[in-house]
N, C-alpha and C positions, 0 to 999 in steps of 0.2 A: 522501806527506808522513808521516813518522813522528812521532806524538805521545807525549810523555814521561809526561804525565798527561792523564786523561781529562777532556774539556770538562765544564763545569758541566751538570747534568741540568736539564730543563725544571722550574721550580718547581711544586709541588703547588698547586692552586686550591681551597682551602676557601672558605667563605662569608666569613670574615674577611679572608682576603688578597684577594678579589675587592672587598670594601667598601673596603679600603684602597687598591688600585690604582685604584678608581673616584675615590677622593678625590684621589689623585696626578693623576689626568688632569683632574679638575675644577679643581684649582689650577693646574696647567701651562696649561689652556686659559683659565682666568681671567686669568692674566697676559698670554697671547697677545691676548686680546680687550681688556685694558686697552691693550696697545699699539695695538691696532688703533683703540680710541677716540681716542687721541692722534692718530693718521694722520687719523681723520675729522674732528676738529676742524680741523687744519690744511687738509686737502682741501677741507671746505665752505667755509672762510673764503676760499679762492683761487678756487675753482671754482664753489661754489655747485650749484644743479641747473641745468646749462646745457650748452651744446654740446660744450665739451671734455670733461667728465666723461661725457656721453653717449658720446662717441667711445671714451674708455678702457674703460667699462663692455662697449660692444659689441665692441670689439676683444678682450676677453678671453673671450668667448663660445666661439669655436671652440678656443682653446688650453685651456681648462678642461674642455671637452667630451672633448677628446682623452685628457687624463688621466683623466677620469672613466671613459671607456669602455675604455681600454687600459692606462694607466699605474698603475693601482692600484685605481681604484673598482671595476670588474667583475672584475679578475683576483684581487683578495685573497679575494673570496668563494669563487672556485674554487680558488685556491692553499692557504689556510689549513687547509681540512679535509683535502686530500691530504698537505701537509707535517705537519700534526699527527699523521695516521695513520702517517707513517714514525717521528716521534718516540715515540708511544704504543707501538710495537713495537720500539724502540731500534734501528732501522735508520738510523743517522745518514749512512752513506754513501749510501744511496739518497735521503735527505732533501736533501743537498748536491747530488747529481746533478740533482734535480729543480728545485732553485732555481737553479742555473747555467743550465739549459736556459730555463727561464721568463724569468729576467733577461735573457739575450741574445736571446730572441726579442720580448720587449717593447721591448727598446731598438731592435732593427732595425726593427720595425714602427712605432714612435713617430717615429723618424728619418725614415723614407719619409712617413709622413703630415705631420709638420711641414714637410718641403721641398715637398710639394704644397700645404699651406696658405699657405707662403711666397710661392710663384710665383703662386697663385690668389687671394691676399689682396684685391685690389681687386674682383674679380669676386664673391667671397664676400660681402663687405660690400654691394656694390650691388644684388646679386640674391637674396640669401637671408638675410641677418641684419638688414639695415636699409635696405630700399627707399626709405624714406621721407627718408633723408639727402640733402643737396645734394652737389654734386660735391666742394667744399672738404672737408666733413665725411667724406666716404667716402675720400678720399686720407689725411686724418690718421689716419682708424681703420685703415686698411690699414697704415700705418707702424707704428702701436702693435702691431698683431697680429703683424707680423714679429719685433719685439723680444721679445714675450711667448712666442712659440713657443720661443726659446731656453730658458726656464724649463720648458716642456713637456717636452722631453729630458731635463732633469735629473730632474723629478719621476717619470719613467717607472721610474727606477732606484731613487730615493728611496722611493717607494711600496711597491716590492718590499721593501726594507730594513724597513720598517715591518712588513710582514706576517710576516717572518722572526721578528722580536723578539716580535711579538705572540703567535706560535706558542709561543714559549719562555716565554709569561707575564711578559715583561719590557716595561714599559710606561713607564719613567722616561724614556729617551733618545727613544723615538718621542713622547713627551709634549713634551719640549723643542723638538723639531724645527719645530712651528709657530711657537712663541715666536721662534726665530731668523728664521723666514721674514718674520714681522711686523717683525722688527727691521730686516731688510734693506729692507722697503718703507717703514719709518719713515725709515731713512738717506736713501732716495731723496725722501721727502717733505720731509725737513728741509733737507737740502743740495743736491739735485739739481734741485728744481723752479726755483731761481732762473736758473741757466744753461740749462736744457734744457726748462722748462715741464713739460707733462703727460708728456712722454717720460721725464723723471727718475724718475717713479713706476714706469714699465715696467722701466727698468734697476735701480731698487730691488728689484723682483719677481725678477728674473734674480739679483741677489746673494742675496737670500733664499732662493731655492731652492738655491744652492750650499751654504749653510749649513745649510738642511734636511737636505741629503743627509750633510754631512760630520759633524754631531754624532752620526749613528747608527752610523758606523764602529768607534767603540770598543766598542760592544755586540756586533757581528759578530766582532770579535777575540776578545772574551770567549768566545763560543760556538763559536771555532774555525771559522769559516765556510770552506769549501772551494770556491773558485771554479774552474769548468772552462771553458776557451774552446772551447765547442762549443755548437751549437743543440740537439742531442739530439732532433731530431724524430721518430726512431725509438724513443725511450723511451716505454712503454705509459703510465707515469704521467703525463708530459708530455701525451700525447694525451688522457689523461682529463682533465686540467685544461683542455685547450682545449675539449673536449666540454661540460664544465660551464660554461665561460665562455660560450660561444656564446648559450645562452638569457639570461644575464645582459646580455650586450652588446646583445642585441636589445631587452631590457626598459629598459636605459638609453638606448638609441637612441630609446625612445619618449618618455623624458623630455627627451633632446635636442631632439627635434623639438617637443616642447612649449615648452621654453625660447626655441627659435628662434621659434616662433609668437608668444610673449609679446613678444619683443624686435621681431619684425616689426611687430606691431600697436601698440606703444608709440612705435616710431619714426615712426609717422604721427600721433601725438597731439599733436605740437608739442615745442618746445624742453624739454627738462627731464623729460619723461615717463620715457624709459629711466632716468635717474639717479634719480628720485623711487622707481620700483619697486625699484632697486637699493638704495637708501638703507633703504628699508622692511625689505627682505629682510635686510639687514646687521643691523639692530637686532633682528629677531626671530631671526637666527641666532646671536646671543648667548646667550640661555638654551638654544637647541636643540643648540648644540655643548657647552655645559656640563653638559647632563642627557642628552639623547638619544644624542649620539655618544659621549660618555665611557662610559656604562653599555654600550652597543651594542659598543663596543671591547673592553671587559673581558669582558663575557659570552659573546662569540662563540667565543674559543679553547675554553672550558670546554664550551659548548653541542656543539661539534664533537668534543670528546674523549668526552663522554658518548654521543653518537651512535654514534661508532666503537666504543664499548664496549656499545652496545645497553641502556644503563641509562635507559630511558624516564621512570620516575618522577623521577630525579635531573635529567634534562634539563627536565621539566616544572616542578619546583620552581625551576630557575635562571631559567626563562623568565618565571615568574609572579612571583618576586620582583623581577626586573628592571623589569618593566612596572608593578609596584605603586609602586616607588620613583619611576618616571618620572611615574606619575599624581599622586603628592602633591607633586611638584616642579613639574610643567607647568601644572596646572590653575590654582593660585594666580599663577603667572607669567604666563599668558595674560591672566588678569583684570588684574594689575598693569600689564601693557603698555598695555591700553585705557585704565585709569584715569590712568596717569602719564605715559603716552607723549606726550601733547601738550606739557606743560611740559618733559619731558625733550628731546625735539627743538628746542624754543625755545632751549635752551642752544647750539645751534649757529650761532644767528642773529648772525652778523657777517661783515663784508667781503661776499663775493659771495651769501651765504646769507642771505634775507630772510624775512619773515613768511609770504610767498606759498609760499616753498619748504616752509616748515615744515608748512603746510598740506596740499600735495601729499603730502609724505612721510608724514604722519600719516593720510592717506587710505588709503595703502597698507598702513601698520604694523597699523592695527585689523583689516584682515581677514588679515593674515599671523598676527596673534595667535591668530585661530580656528583656524589650521592647526598651530600649534606643537605642541599636544597630540598631534594625529594623525601628524605627521612624526616626533616624538621616539618614540612607541610604535612606529611602523613600522621604526624602527631595529633593534629587537629581534625583532619578529615576523618581518620578512624573512629576518634571520640565523638564526632557527629552521629555515627551509626550507633555507638554504644549508648548515647544519650538518649536515642529512640528505643532503647532496649531490644536493639538488632545486633546480635553477636554472630549470625549467620553469614550475613553479606561479606564482612571482612575475612570470615574463613575462606570463602570460595574464592575470594580474590587473592588470597594468600596462597591457595593451592595453585591457581593458574600461574602465579608469579614464580612459584617454586619449580614448576614444570620449565618455565622460560629460563629460569636461573640455571637449573641443571644442564640444560642445552649449552648455555653460554660457557659454564665452567667446565663441562665435559669436553668442549671443543677447545678451551684454553689448555686443559690438563694434556689433551692429545699433543697439542703443540708443544708442550713443556717436556714431555716424554721423548725418547728416541725415535718414536715413529716419524716425527718430523724430520728429523735428522735424516732417517733411512730414505724419505721420499725425496728429499732435497739432494741427498749424497747420489742416490740412484739416477735422478735426472740429471744432474750435471756430469755425472760419470759417463752416461751414455752419450750425451753432446760432447764430452771431452774426447771421448774414443773417435768421434767422427771426425773431430778437428785434428786429433793427433794423426789419424790416417792421412790426412792431407798436409802433414808436416806444420800445424800451427800450434806449437808448444805455448807460445806466448798468449795466443787465445784462451787455451786451457788454463793457464795459471790466473789469467784475468777472470775466468768464469769460476773457478775455485775460490777466488778472492770474493768475488761477489756473493758466492754461496755463504762464505764465512760472515760477511756483513749482514747478509738477510736473516742469517740464524742469531746474530748478535741482537738485531732489532727485535726480532720475535721473541727471544728470550726475556728482553727486558719488558716486554708486555705480557708475557705470559707466566712469568714467576709470580711472586707475590702481589705485584701490582694487578695481574689477571684476576686474582681471588678478590681483591678489592674492588675491582670492576663488576666481577659477578655478584657481589654482596649489594653494590649500589644498584645494579640493575633490578634487584628484587623490589626496591622500593618505587623505582619508577614504573615498573609494570603495574604493582599493585595500587598505586596511587592514580594512574591513570584510569583503571577499572573504576575505582570507587569514586572518582569525579564524575564519570559518566553516569553510575547508578544514582549518585546523590542528586544530580541536575534533574534527572527523570523523576524522582522521587518528590523533590521539593518544588519542582517547577522551574527554579532558577536558583543558581549559587552565586548570583552577582558577578558572572562571568566576564561582562564587558569590563567592568572596574577591575577584575583581577588580572585580565589581559594587559590592560593600560598600565596598570602598576608594573607588571612584569616587564613590559617593553621599556618604560620609562626608567626601571631599575637597572635593566640590563644595559641601556644606553650610558647612564651614568657611571657603571661599573667599568664599561669599556674605556671611558675617559679616564677613570681612575687607574685602570691598568696600564694605559699609556703613559701617565704621569709617573707611576711607580717604575717602569721600564726605563724612562728617561733618567730619572734620578739615580737609579741603580747602576746605570752605564756611566753616568758621571762620577760616582762614587768609585766605580771600577778603574776609571781613567787616572786617579789619583791614588790607585793602589789599595783600595779597602777591601778588596776581594781577598779571602783567604788570609787575613792580616792579623789573626790572632782573637781571642775570645772577647776582649773589651770592644774592639774595633768592630767585631761582627755583631755584638750586642747593641751597639750605638747604631750601626748600620740596620739591623732589624727595626729598632725603634723608629728611626727616621723614615724607613720606607712605610712602615704600618702608619705613622703619624701622617705622611703625605697622602697616602691612600684614603684615610679617614676623612681629612679635611677637603681633598679633591671630590671625593665622593658626595659629601654633604652638600658643597656648594653646586656641584653638577645636578644632583638629584633636585634641588630646590630649583634651579634654573629649568630642568625638564618637566618641572610641575608634579613632582612626587608630593602630594598634599599632606600624606600621613607623616612626614617629618615635621611639618609646621604645625600640625594638630597635636603632636605628642607633649610638648611642653605645658599646654593648656590642659590637657587631661591630668597630667601629674600634679599640677599645682591648682587645679580645681578644688575648692573647698566647701562646696555646697553640700547638704546631705544627699547622698545617691539615692535616686528613685528605687522603691521597693518593687521587688519582682512582680508581685501581684499587680501593682498600678501600671508598671512598665508593660505588662501583657496585655 
């Protein structure tokens, strides 16, 4: 193909442009999450925390893991550094040759896996994902999985389109893609549930995946993408991507295993446990996506370019700056989820979603909030290794974290089962017999009452909340290992500044928490607790607004300088410095 004019060059990523790109993603993700909340309200009122939503959540496990492992999650970390390397050296022909080979290979592999998943759906549900489901629930879950596998095939290509545009430091169209995906699901929720029930949501997801792909096509046209109908398995660059990808696939495979373990255990906890776990994760995922994912997406191409150019100091500054902004956003967000989460979830109480469902979901959310900080920081730290074309170190870290997680979840599951009941009952029965022999029936009754209270407390911890705690622990363990290794490798990770930012942000968050508790107590004194949907919504907004204002003021007083610097970066109008010159 002969080109009359050269395609646009990849934009140069200065600090200001990175900040503005982050805001673009945050706004776009925020719109997507707002649409998702609209879905949540309708879905909760129709299905609540019950069997049908259990089935949908479980049906989506295998398709989403295929996308994560093959269609974008793993591949983008191996593809973007290699693709960015071609762009940095102005070898566009090589870049498009690599992109074509990767897209064609990913589509072929995903298609094969989806067909296998389609054929084995009932067996996968019954023996792998949810052995605790009854026959009818297994059948419904298998049917939903087969529909959702269609969207998996579409996402395998759409995820690659995102990687190509991100490599060009183009974030607008990839940011709009999730919005359209959620619009598709919302269409299914609003219009397809009446005729098709829960299957209407699955067909809405298929529609959303198609729009997710289509919105990115104009960006590919702008950058003159050249698609070649070949697998290109003899291309050394493609082989390098596959070599880099294998450890990441294995690492994500560990995460997939853990996800299936969580679902497997939750399916045995009775109706609604899988759904409660998913609802809690959804709520935590709102700030995680707006903060961790947005900043991770924006900083990754820059880290990869600096790594290619050998600019270690620039790479360190980019990583440290990204992590600091994550810290000052996620620490107060985590505290806010714990303080405001209960009344926030109660806004969903209508139709099939009742107060019991709210309690189950909040039990998971408060432990997911604990992991919000670590999961968000992980988005940047893991990408720091991938930018260096090192996909093995995160693999080993994830394996160690998985072992630690299995120990935690295994212990919590033992506590959830009757084994803990037997231990407590035996101990107190023995003690009770001794007291009974001395005619102390009142003491026996007191001990039995104490046993019941201990059991209630343990059950509240070891139920769905225990699974959420196990999930969060994975990121804490893995992040700790990666930070230690990265410090040794880079010589410094600007740890002094990171520690100071953490301490100052934590102090400001404590002040914020005190203010929110005081205001909420005052609202309770005038009867605003459990006073209806409108009053509860106003209460949530007042608490959130109070928390935001108090945190900003306290953070400035405690010297969190990133808050002062952010407006200047967003409003800076000078032409960003080119990567080559910046290096």
